[in-house]
C-alpha positions in Angstrom: -8.2 9.3 57.9 -9.9 11.9 60.1 -7.7 14.9 60.3 -8.7 16.5 63.6 -10.8 16.1 66.7 -13.2 18.7 65.2 -13.7 16.5 62.2 -14.4 13.5 64.4 -16.8 15.3 66.7 -18.7 16.8 63.7 -19.0 13.2 62.2 -20.4 11.9 65.5 -22.8 14.8 65.8 -24.1 14.1 62.2 -24.7 10.5 63.0 -26.5 11.2 66.3 -28.8 13.7 64.5 -29.6 11.4 61.7 -30.2 8.4 63.9 -32.3 10.2 66.6 -35.7 9.5 65.0 -34.8 5.8 64.8 -33.4 5.8 68.4 -36.7 7.3 69.6 -38.7 4.8 67.6 -36.7 1.9 69.1 -37.2 3.3 72.6 -40.9 3.6 72.2 -41.2 0.0 70.9 -39.3 -1.4 73.9 -41.2 0.8 76.3 -44.5 -0.5 74.9 -43.4 -4.0 75.6 -42.3 -3.1 79.1 -45.7 -1.6 79.8 -47.4 -4.9 78.8 -45.6 -6.5 81.7 -45.3 -3.5 84.0 -48.4 -1.3 83.6 -47.6 2.4 84.2 -43.9 2.1 83.4 -42.7 5.5 82.2 -39.0 4.8 81.3 -36.7 2.0 80.3 -33.9 0.8 82.5 -30.5 -0.1 80.9 -31.1 -3.9 81.3 -34.5 -3.6 79.5 -32.9 -3.3 76.1 -31.5 -6.9 76.2 -34.6 -8.4 77.7 -37.2 -6.8 75.5 -34.9 -6.7 72.5 -34.7 -10.5 72.6 -38.5 -10.7 72.6 -38.7 -8.5 69.5 -36.0 -10.6 67.7 -37.8 -13.8 68.5 -41.1 -12.4 67.2 -39.3 -11.9 63.9 -38.4 -15.5 63.8 -34.8 -15.1 65.0 -33.8 -17.6 67.7 -30.1 -18.0 67.9 -30.3 -21.1 70.0 -32.4 -22.8 67.4 -29.8 -21.9 64.7 -26.8 -23.4 66.5 -27.2 -26.9 65.0 -26.5 -25.4 61.6 -23.1 -24.0 62.7 -20.8 -26.7 64.0 -17.4 -25.0 64.4 -15.4 -27.9 63.1 -17.1 -27.4 59.7 -18.0 -23.7 59.6 -14.6 -22.4 60.5 -12.7 -24.0 57.6 -15.6 -23.3 55.2 -15.6 -19.6 56.2 -11.8 -19.0 56.0 -11.7 -20.6 52.6 -14.8 -18.8 51.3 -13.2 -15.4 52.2 -9.6 -16.3 51.4 -10.1 -18.2 48.2 -13.5 -17.2 46.7 -13.3 -13.5 47.7 -9.7 -12.5 47.9 -8.0 -15.0 45.5 -5.6 -16.6 47.9 -4.9 -20.3 48.3 -5.7 -21.5 51.9 -4.4 -24.8 53.2 -5.3 -26.2 56.5 -5.8 -27.0 59.3 -2.3 -28.3 59.1 -1.7 -31.7 60.7 1.9 -31.1 61.7 1.4 -27.7 63.4 3.1 -27.2 66.8 1.1 -24.6 68.7 0.5 -23.6 72.4 -2.6 -25.7 72.9 -4.2 -28.8 71.4 -7.4 -26.7 70.6 -5.4 -24.5 68.2 -5.4 -24.9 64.4 -2.9 -23.5 61.9 -3.7 -22.4 58.4 -1.3 -21.4 55.6 -2.2 -18.7 53.1 -0.5 -18.3 49.7 -0.7 -16.1 46.7 0.6 -17.3 43.3 2.2 -20.3 45.0 4.2 -18.1 47.4 3.4 -18.4 51.1 2.4 -15.0 52.4 1.6 -16.0 56.0 0.1 -18.3 58.6 -2.8 -17.8 61.0 -3.3 -19.7 64.2 -6.9 -20.1 65.3 -7.4 -20.4 69.0 -11.2 -20.1 69.2 -12.4 -22.4 72.0 -13.1 -21.2 75.6 -11.0 -22.7 78.4 -10.3 -21.8 82.0 -8.0 -18.9 82.5 -8.0 -17.8 78.9 -8.2 -14.2 77.7 -11.9 -13.4 77.5 -12.0 -11.1 74.5 -12.1 -11.7 70.7 -9.1 -10.3 68.8 -6.4 -10.8 66.2 -2.9 -10.6 67.4 0.0 -10.0 65.0 2.8 -12.4 66.0 5.4 -11.4 63.3 5.4 -8.9 60.5 6.7 -9.9 57.1 10.5 -9.5 57.2 12.9 -8.3 54.6 14.6 -11.8 54.6 11.4 -13.2 53.2 9.9 -14.6 56.4 6.1 -14.4 56.0 3.5 -12.7 58.2 2.1 -14.7 61.2 -1.0 -13.8 63.3 -3.4 -15.5 65.7 -7.1 -15.2 66.3 -8.0 -15.5 70.0 -11.6 -16.2 70.7 -14.1 -17.8 73.0 -16.6 -19.3 70.6 -19.0 -22.3 70.6 -20.9 -24.2 73.2 -20.0 -27.5 74.9 -21.0 -29.3 71.7 -18.8 -27.1 69.6 -21.7 -25.3 67.9 -21.6 -21.5 67.2 -24.3 -18.9 67.7 -25.1 -16.9 64.6 -23.5 -13.8 66.2 -20.3 -15.8 66.7 -20.3 -16.7 63.0 -20.5 -12.9 62.3 -17.6 -12.3 64.7 -15.6 -15.0 62.9 -16.1 -13.3 59.6 -15.1 -10.0 61.3 -11.9 -11.4 62.7 -10.9 -13.1 59.5 -11.2 -9.7 57.8 -8.3 -8.6 60.1 -6.5 -11.8 59.3 -6.4 -11.3 55.5 -5.5 -7.6 56.1 -2.6 -8.8 58.2 -1.4 -11.5 55.8 -2.0 -9.8 52.5 0.5 -7.0 52.6 4.2 -7.3 52.7 5.4 -3.7 52.2 9.0 -3.0 52.8 10.0 -2.0 55.4 7.6 -4.1 57.5 7.0 -1.1 59.8 4.4 -0.2 57.2 2.6 -3.5 57.5 -0.6 -4.4 59.5 -0.4 -3.8 63.2 -2.1 -1.8 65.9 -1.0 -0.1 69.1 -1.0 -3.2 71.4 1.6 -5.1 69.3 5.3 -5.0 70.3 6.6 -3.1 67.3 6.0 0.3 65.9 3.9 1.3 62.9 0.6 0.0 61.7 -2.5 1.0 59.9 -4.4 4.2 60.8 -6.8 3.4 63.6 -9.9 4.6 61.7 -8.9 2.5 58.8 -8.0 -0.6 60.8 -11.5 -1.9 61.1 -12.6 -1.3 57.5 -11.7 -4.8 56.1 -13.2 -6.6 59.2 -16.4 -4.5 59.0 -16.6 -5.4 55.3 -16.2 -9.1 55.7 -18.7 -9.4 58.6 -21.4 -8.1 56.3 -21.3 -11.3 54.2 -22.9 -13.3 57.0 -26.2 -11.5 56.0 -25.8 -12.2 52.3 -28.2 -15.1 51.5 -25.9 -16.9 49.0 -22.9 -16.6 51.4 -24.8 -17.7 54.5 -26.2 -20.7 52.6 -22.6 -21.6 51.7 -21.3 -21.4 55.2 -24.3 -23.0 57.1 -24.4 -26.8 57.4 -27.4 -29.1 57.4 -29.1 -29.3 60.8 -27.1 -31.6 63.1 -30.1 -33.6 64.2 -32.6 -33.4 61.3 -30.3 -32.9 58.3 -32.5 -30.1 57.0 -30.9 -27.1 55.3 -31.1 -23.7 56.9 -34.5 -22.5 55.8 -34.5 -19.7 53.2 -37.1 -17.8 55.3 -34.7 -17.8 58.3 -31.9 -16.5 56.1 -34.2 -13.8 54.8 -35.3 -12.9 58.4 -31.7 -12.6 59.5 -30.9 -10.2 56.6 -34.1 -8.2 57.0 -33.7 -7.7 60.7 -29.9 -7.2 60.9 -30.3 -3.7 62.1 -33.2 -4.3 64.4 -33.0 -1.8 67.3 -30.0 -0.2 65.7 -31.1 3.2 66.7 -30.6 2.4 70.4 -27.6 0.2 69.9 -25.7 2.8 67.9 -26.7 5.5 70.4 -24.9 3.8 73.2 -21.8 3.2 71.0 -21.7 6.8 69.9 -22.0 7.9 73.5 -18.9 5.9 74.2 -17.1 7.6 71.3 -18.1 11.0 72.6 -17.0 10.2 76.1 -13.6 9.0 74.7 -13.1 12.2 72.8 -14.2 14.3 75.8 -11.9 12.6 78.2 -8.9 13.0 75.9 -9.7 16.6 75.1 -9.6 17.8 78.7 -7.1 20.6 79.4 -6.5 19.2 82.9 -7.4 16.0 84.8 -8.0 18.0 87.9 -11.4 17.7 89.5 -12.7 15.4 86.7 -15.8 13.4 87.7 -15.2 10.5 85.2 -18.3 8.6 86.0 -20.5 11.8 86.2 -19.3 12.9 82.8 -20.1 9.5 81.3 -23.6 9.6 82.8 -24.1 13.1 81.3 -23.0 12.1 77.8 -24.9 8.8 77.9 -28.1 10.5 78.9 -27.7 13.2 76.2 -26.8 10.8 73.4 -28.7 7.6 74.2 -31.5 8.7 76.6 -30.3 6.4 79.4 -28.3 6.6 82.6 -26.3 3.6 83.9 -27.6 1.7 86.9 -26.3 3.4 90.1 -23.1 1.9 91.4 -22.1 0.2 88.2 -19.3 2.7 87.3 -19.1 1.8 83.6 -16.4 4.5 83.0 -14.1 2.7 85.5 -14.4 -0.7 83.8 -14.1 0.2 80.1 -10.6 -0.6 79.0 -10.5 0.5 75.3 -9.5 4.0 76.3 -6.1 2.8 77.6 -5.2 0.0 75.2 -4.6 1.9 72.0 -8.1 3.2 71.2 -7.5 6.4 73.3 -9.2 9.2 71.3 -9.8 6.6 68.7 -12.9 4.6 69.7 -14.8 6.5 67.0 -12.7 4.4 64.6 -15.2 1.5 64.7 -18.1 3.7 63.4 -15.9 5.6 60.9 -14.7 2.2 59.6 -18.2 0.8 59.4 -19.4 3.8 57.4 -16.5 3.2 55.0 -17.1 -0.6 54.9 -20.8 -0.3 54.2 -20.0 2.0 51.3 -17.4 -0.4 50.0 -19.7 -3.4 50.4 -22.1 -2.1 47.8 -19.4 -2.9 45.2 -20.0 -6.6 46.0 -23.7 -6.8 45.7 -24.2 -9.4 48.4 -22.0 -11.9 46.6 -18.4 -13.1 47.0 -17.6 -11.2 43.9 -14.1 -12.3 43.0 -13.3 -9.3 40.8 -14.3 -6.8 43.5 -12.5 -8.9 46.2 -9.2 -8.9 44.3 -9.6 -5.2 43.7 -10.1 -4.6 47.4 -7.1 -6.8 48.1 -4.9 -4.8 45.8 -6.2 -1.3 46.8 -6.7 -1.8 50.5 -5.3 -5.0 52.0 -1.9 -5.3 50.3 -0.7 -1.7 50.9 -1.0 -2.1 54.7 0.1 1.2 56.2 2.1 2.2 53.1 -0.7 4.5 52.0 -3.3 6.6 53.7 -6.7 5.2 54.4 -8.6 7.8 52.5 -6.4 7.4 49.4 -6.9 3.6 49.5 -10.6 3.8 49.8 -10.8 6.3 46.9 -8.6 4.0 44.8 -11.1 1.1 45.5 -14.3 3.1 45.1 -13.2 5.4 42.4 -14.3 8.4 44.5 -14.1 9.5 48.2 -16.2 7.5 50.6 -19.8 8.6 51.3 -22.0 8.3 54.4 -25.2 7.7 52.5 -24.9 3.9 52.2 -24.6 3.6 55.9 -27.8 5.5 56.6 -29.7 3.6 53.8 -28.7 0.3 55.4 -30.2 1.5 58.7 -33.4 2.6 57.0 -32.7 6.3 57.6 -33.8 8.6 54.7 -30.7 10.0 53.0 -32.4 13.4 52.5 -33.2 13.8 56.2 
């Protein structure tokens, strides 16, 4: 979608400028809390954001531990995959299948069909276990083939506590990953090189990197839609009470709490990725020093001495090199697209999104697909409105 590094850097600069007042406001709020515990404190340390951020969230009535009894994975996972697959995108979802033979007993297999024709299968491997890959991701296992063999992919995750209950953020992550799943399974363009894939998979082709996250960024937004969250959540495991409406409202109202600081760190990572991949020479590069400089300029922080974040961040060498901005670019597109749904699993909008965006795969350009769905080029305004940033600023 983005046509040049200059376009990417200009996009990042615009977002930084627009979000700076919110970033500064968030910083001041956390610093005030710190001073209540440490009188005379004049700055935040990197670890303060998580500590004092949790205090602010809990003051708003958001306690993820208290929400877990409403999200048993054994019920929430099938309810969520069917809500997205059937209610939103118009597929038929069957599963978990009893006769599936997979690599571990924890795994479950679902079958996805359209108009009684199987379009693909997805294996869900969501539980933590010793020695397992520690990230959350969707892995394409096989593209749709010209002989009619359907798509197949897997969701790898580490979700749930010892009692099989999910945190609210894990439910959001599940919705995100399932957006990738239906993107992977929906399209069967010929040749399959134009299907859903990304740079880590063992065949060429795939969706543009800054389009890849649009469907997943779209679907994760539904966790904050009151009607959808009420559909996914279960009665409290101990009391049998429904998830209180005031809790659902608090989650929606505070979804972007401290988003100014959170986005600032992410944008710093995007800028660092672009800077490292724009160097004329690798000679005499102080990788960690450059990160500190960009992080301080963009987010107002420096990393704790000796942590060497730049040496442990792997996205820059697993396919997101000069492409980490894609998450933000995709989110801006996805927030614009989400307005077409009105906080509902709108079947008409969902099927239009399936036809315009999911099914083409990589057979069309991302900008053209978004324009086909929206009826116009995408705009950034909806993203800033969602964050509470005046559009006219």
